[in-house]
C-alpha positions as CSV (number, residue, x, y, z in Angstrom):
1,G,77.1,-0.4,-103.1
2,R,80.0,-2.3,-104.1
3,E,78.6,-5.2,-102.1
4,D,75.7,-5.8,-104.1
5,C,76.5,-8.1,-106.7
6,A,75.8,-11.7,-106.1
7,W,78.7,-13.8,-107.1
8,S,78.9,-17.3,-107.8
9,S,81.5,-20.0,-108.4
10,V,80.1,-20.5,-112.2
11,R,80.5,-16.8,-112.8
12,D,84.4,-16.6,-111.3
13,D,85.1,-19.7,-113.2
14,R,83.8,-17.7,-116.5
15,V,85.9,-14.4,-115.5
16,Q,89.3,-16.5,-114.7
17,A,88.8,-18.3,-118.3
18,I,88.7,-15.0,-119.8
19,L,91.4,-13.6,-117.7
20,R,93.7,-16.3,-119.1
21,T,92.5,-16.0,-122.4
22,L,93.5,-12.6,-122.3
23,L,96.7,-12.8,-120.7
24,D,98.1,-16.0,-122.4
25,S,99.0,-14.8,-126.0
26,K,100.9,-11.3,-126.7
27,L,98.4,-10.7,-130.0
28,L,95.9,-10.4,-127.5
29,L,97.2,-7.4,-125.9
30,Q,96.9,-5.4,-129.0
31,A,93.3,-4.0,-129.5
32,P,91.8,-6.5,-131.9
33,G,92.6,-9.1,-130.0
34,V,90.9,-8.1,-126.8
35,F,88.0,-6.9,-128.7
36,A,87.5,-10.0,-130.6
37,T,87.9,-12.1,-127.2
38,L,85.8,-10.0,-125.4
39,D,82.9,-9.8,-128.2
40,Q,82.9,-13.7,-128.4
41,A,82.8,-13.5,-124.8
42,F,80.0,-11.2,-124.3
43,P,78.1,-10.9,-127.7
44,D,74.9,-9.1,-125.3
45,G,77.5,-7.0,-123.1
46,P,78.7,-8.1,-119.8
47,D,77.0,-7.1,-116.5
48,R,78.4,-4.9,-114.5
49,C,80.2,-7.2,-111.9
50,T,81.8,-9.4,-114.3
51,S,83.3,-6.4,-116.2
52,T,84.1,-5.3,-113.0
53,R,85.9,-8.4,-112.0
54,I,87.5,-8.4,-115.2
55,L,89.1,-5.0,-114.9
56,S,90.1,-5.9,-111.5
57,G,91.5,-9.0,-112.2
58,L,93.7,-7.7,-114.7
59,A,94.9,-4.7,-112.5
60,Q,95.8,-7.3,-110.1
61,R,98.2,-8.7,-112.5
62,K,99.6,-5.5,-113.1
63,T,98.6,-5.4,-116.7
64,L,97.6,-2.0,-117.5
65,D,97.6,-2.1,-121.0
66,A,95.2,-4.8,-121.3
67,T,93.3,-3.0,-118.8
68,L,92.9,0.1,-120.8
69,L,91.7,-2.2,-123.9
70,V,89.1,-3.6,-121.8
71,L,88.0,-0.4,-120.5
72,S,88.2,0.9,-124.1
73,W,86.1,-2.0,-125.4
74,H,82.9,-0.9,-123.2
75,D,83.5,2.5,-124.5
76,R,83.7,1.4,-128.1
77,N,80.4,-0.7,-127.3
78,K,78.4,2.4,-125.5
79,Y,78.8,-0.3,-122.5
80,E,77.7,1.8,-119.3
81,L,80.7,2.3,-117.1
82,D,80.7,3.4,-113.4
83,V,82.8,4.4,-110.3
84,F,83.8,0.4,-110.0
85,H,85.1,0.0,-113.6
86,Y,87.1,3.4,-113.3
87,S,88.2,2.4,-109.8
88,A,89.4,-0.5,-111.2
89,V,91.6,0.8,-114.2
90,I,92.7,3.9,-111.9
91,D,93.9,0.9,-109.4
92,A,95.9,-0.6,-112.4
93,C,97.3,3.0,-113.0
94,A,98.5,2.8,-109.2
95,K,100.3,-0.4,-109.6
96,A,102.0,0.8,-112.7
97,C,103.0,4.1,-111.2
98,T,101.1,6.0,-113.7
99,W,100.2,9.0,-112.3
100,T,99.5,11.1,-115.4
101,Q,97.0,8.5,-116.8
102,A,95.2,7.8,-113.6
103,L,94.2,12.0,-113.3
104,Q,93.3,11.6,-117.2
105,L,90.8,8.9,-115.7
106,F,89.5,11.2,-113.3
107,S,89.1,14.0,-115.9
108,V,87.1,11.3,-118.1
109,M,84.6,10.4,-114.8
110,T,84.3,14.1,-114.7
111,Q,83.2,14.9,-118.0
112,N,80.6,11.7,-117.7
113,K,79.5,12.8,-114.9
114,I,80.8,9.9,-112.6
115,Q,81.7,10.9,-109.1
116,P,84.7,9.2,-107.7
117,D,83.9,7.4,-104.2
118,T,86.7,6.8,-101.5
119,I,88.3,3.6,-103.4
120,T,88.6,5.8,-106.4
121,F,90.4,8.3,-104.7
122,N,92.7,5.8,-102.5
123,A,93.8,4.3,-105.8
124,G,94.5,8.0,-107.3
125,I,96.3,9.2,-104.5
126,S,98.8,5.7,-104.3
127,A,99.1,6.2,-108.0
128,C,100.7,9.9,-107.7
129,G,102.6,9.0,-104.6
130,K,104.2,6.0,-106.0
131,A,105.4,8.5,-108.9
132,S,106.4,11.0,-106.0
133,A,104.1,13.2,-107.3
134,W,103.2,14.4,-104.5
135,E,101.3,17.6,-105.4
136,K,98.6,15.6,-107.4
137,A,98.3,13.5,-104.7
138,L,97.2,16.4,-102.1
139,E,95.1,17.9,-104.8
140,L,93.4,14.7,-105.1
141,L,93.0,14.6,-101.1
142,S,91.8,18.4,-101.1
143,L,89.2,17.5,-103.8
144,M,87.7,14.7,-101.7
145,A,86.8,17.3,-99.0
146,Q,85.6,19.8,-101.7
147,I,83.1,17.0,-103.1
148,E,82.5,15.6,-99.3
149,V,83.9,12.1,-100.1
150,E,85.0,10.5,-97.0
151,C,88.6,9.8,-96.2
152,S,89.6,6.5,-95.1
153,T,92.6,5.4,-93.1
154,I,93.9,4.1,-96.4
155,T,93.1,7.3,-98.0
156,F,95.8,9.0,-95.2
157,N,98.2,6.5,-95.4
158,A,98.3,6.9,-99.3
159,S,98.9,10.8,-98.7
160,I,101.6,10.4,-96.0
161,S,103.5,7.9,-98.1
162,A,102.9,10.5,-101.1
163,C,104.6,13.1,-98.8
164,E,107.2,10.7,-97.7
165,N,108.3,10.0,-101.3
166,G,108.4,14.0,-102.2
167,R,110.2,14.9,-98.6
168,Q,107.5,16.9,-97.3
169,R,107.8,16.7,-93.7
170,E,105.5,19.4,-92.8
171,A,102.6,18.1,-94.9
172,A,103.5,14.9,-93.9
173,L,102.7,16.1,-90.0
174,T,99.9,18.1,-91.3
175,L,98.0,14.7,-92.1
176,L,99.1,13.2,-89.2
177,S,97.6,16.0,-87.0
178,A,94.3,15.7,-89.4
179,M,93.7,12.5,-89.0
180,V,93.5,12.5,-85.2
181,Q,91.0,15.7,-85.8
182,R,88.8,13.8,-88.1
183,K,89.2,10.9,-85.4
184,V,90.3,8.6,-88.4
185,E,92.1,5.6,-87.1
186,S,95.7,5.4,-87.4
187,S,98.0,2.3,-88.3
188,T,101.4,1.0,-88.3
189,V,101.6,2.1,-91.9
190,T,100.7,5.6,-91.3
191,Y,103.2,6.2,-88.8
192,S,106.0,4.4,-90.6
193,A,105.1,6.5,-93.4
194,G,105.2,9.6,-91.2
195,I,108.4,9.0,-89.4
196,S,109.9,8.0,-92.8
197,A,108.9,11.4,-94.1
198,C,110.3,13.6,-91.7
199,E,113.6,11.5,-91.6
200,K,114.1,12.0,-95.5
201,G,112.9,15.8,-94.6
202,N,116.1,16.1,-92.7
203,Q,114.2,16.7,-89.2
204,W,115.9,14.1,-86.8
205,E,113.7,15.1,-83.6
206,V,110.2,14.6,-85.2
207,P,110.2,11.2,-86.3
208,L,111.0,10.3,-82.3
209,Q,107.9,12.4,-81.2
210,V,105.9,10.5,-84.0
211,F,107.5,7.3,-82.5
212,S,106.4,8.3,-79.0
213,N,102.8,9.3,-80.2
214,M,102.6,5.6,-81.7
215,L,103.4,3.9,-78.1
216,Q,101.0,6.5,-76.5
217,N,98.0,5.6,-78.7
218,T,98.9,1.4,-78.1
219,V,99.5,1.3,-82.2
220,Q,100.9,-2.0,-83.3
221,L,104.6,-1.5,-84.1
222,D,106.6,-3.5,-86.6
223,G,110.1,-3.7,-87.1
224,G,109.7,-1.1,-89.9
225,S,108.7,1.6,-87.6
226,F,111.5,0.7,-85.0
227,C,114.2,0.9,-88.2
228,A,112.8,4.1,-89.1
229,A,113.0,5.7,-85.3
230,I,116.5,4.1,-84.9
231,S,118.1,5.7,-88.2
232,A,116.4,9.0,-86.9
233,C,118.5,8.8,-83.7
234,E,121.3,7.4,-85.5
235,R,121.1,11.0,-87.7
236,A,120.5,12.9,-84.4
237,G,123.6,11.4,-82.9
238,E,121.2,9.9,-80.0
239,W,123.2,6.7,-79.5
240,K,121.5,5.8,-76.1
241,K,118.0,6.5,-77.6
242,A,119.1,4.0,-80.4
243,I,120.2,1.2,-78.3
244,H,116.8,1.7,-76.2
245,L,114.8,1.2,-79.6
246,F,116.9,-1.9,-80.5
247,N,116.7,-3.4,-76.9
248,V,112.7,-2.8,-77.5
249,I,112.6,-5.0,-80.5
250,A,115.0,-7.6,-78.9
251,Q,112.5,-7.8,-75.8
252,A,109.1,-7.8,-77.8
253,E,110.9,-10.7,-79.7
254,M,110.5,-9.0,-83.3
255,E,112.8,-10.1,-86.0
256,L,115.9,-8.0,-86.0
257,S,117.3,-6.9,-89.5
258,T,120.5,-6.2,-90.8
259,I,119.1,-2.6,-91.4
260,S,118.2,-2.4,-87.4
261,Y,121.8,-3.9,-86.7
262,N,123.5,-1.2,-89.2
263,T,121.9,1.6,-88.0
264,T,122.0,1.1,-84.0
265,I,125.7,0.0,-85.0
266,S,126.3,3.4,-87.0
267,A,124.6,5.4,-83.7
268,C,127.4,3.9,-81.6
269,E,130.0,4.7,-83.8
270,K,129.1,8.1,-84.2
271,G,128.6,8.4,-80.4
272,N,132.6,7.0,-79.9
273,E,130.6,3.8,-78.1
274,W,132.7,1.5,-80.3
275,K,132.8,-1.5,-77.7
276,I,129.2,-1.3,-77.6
277,A,129.1,-1.1,-81.5
278,L,131.7,-4.1,-81.5
279,Q,129.3,-6.0,-79.0
280,L,126.2,-5.6,-81.7
281,F,128.3,-6.7,-84.3
282,S,129.8,-9.7,-82.5
283,A,126.0,-10.4,-81.3
284,M,124.8,-10.2,-85.0
285,T,127.4,-13.0,-86.3
286,Q,126.0,-15.3,-83.9
287,S,122.6,-14.5,-85.0
288,R,120.6,-15.5,-88.3
289,V,120.8,-11.9,-89.8
290,E,122.9,-12.1,-93.0
291,L,125.8,-9.9,-92.9
292,D,126.7,-7.4,-95.5
293,T,129.4,-4.8,-96.6
294,I,128.1,-1.8,-94.6
295,N,128.3,-3.9,-91.7
296,F,131.7,-4.9,-91.5
297,N,132.5,-1.2,-92.6
298,T,130.5,0.0,-89.5
299,A,132.4,-2.0,-87.5
300,I,135.8,-1.2,-88.8
301,S,134.6,2.4,-89.0
302,A,134.3,1.9,-84.6
303,C,137.4,0.1,-84.5
304,K,139.5,3.2,-85.9
305,A,137.7,5.7,-83.9
306,G,138.7,3.6,-80.7
307,G,142.1,3.1,-81.9
308,E,141.4,-0.9,-81.8
309,W,142.6,-1.7,-85.2
310,Q,143.6,-4.6,-84.0
């Protein structure tokens, strides 16, 4: 299992030293430099936990090239590679938004008869989603079901985010429903991505339904969720609902962002409620929220609509 490795401060110090060596010089980012460094550090080959920590450390530092070279060194020396190693490298691909490389690694795992686990798939889906390759992300999700790998909250969050980036409202809603059916715990990230996916898909009613589900399921809400819902109200011309959500944020003592002010003011402007729009703008100038061009343009537009040019 992933918790089987007994770790020690001595081993961790060694890993950190190797990471510093690999990253300190640009010359080491070339294969000969990386290979020589690892050959010297591990003349008899590294143990699984140490090599996994090195790969994970490089992935966290978003150095995909170095991560791939370390993987290549293992392969060149015929050191055993397992799901932990590949998961770390695929995670590096996700951080670099390199979905094609991630899928190639899945193929290599299949060839070597190494079955991906939940963490591997999560990283692969994330890699595809960040690059807006939502179809590939859903293919990986489907593969998980085929080979009976358990889906986690993170799995669905990454998949829904992929649909969001691809503006695939229906797919995002299907995944939300699947989470309920499978009794997978949802989070703020889950619903925020779902709301955003619906909004980007030019569907303004559905995000409000999703937001309502968040309230009913007592999901911990954040500012991003409210901003997405307010934006949906603004686009739907539902200025009263936008005001209501804005007030909920204020009453809950959450931080009111520039975006939450902008979208609420815009909703009022579209609803010809210029007085409320100006009240919000006035409140914004008195708060610590940073003003931008959009704030002034929206307020000016509200004045124009209300005939209050002075």
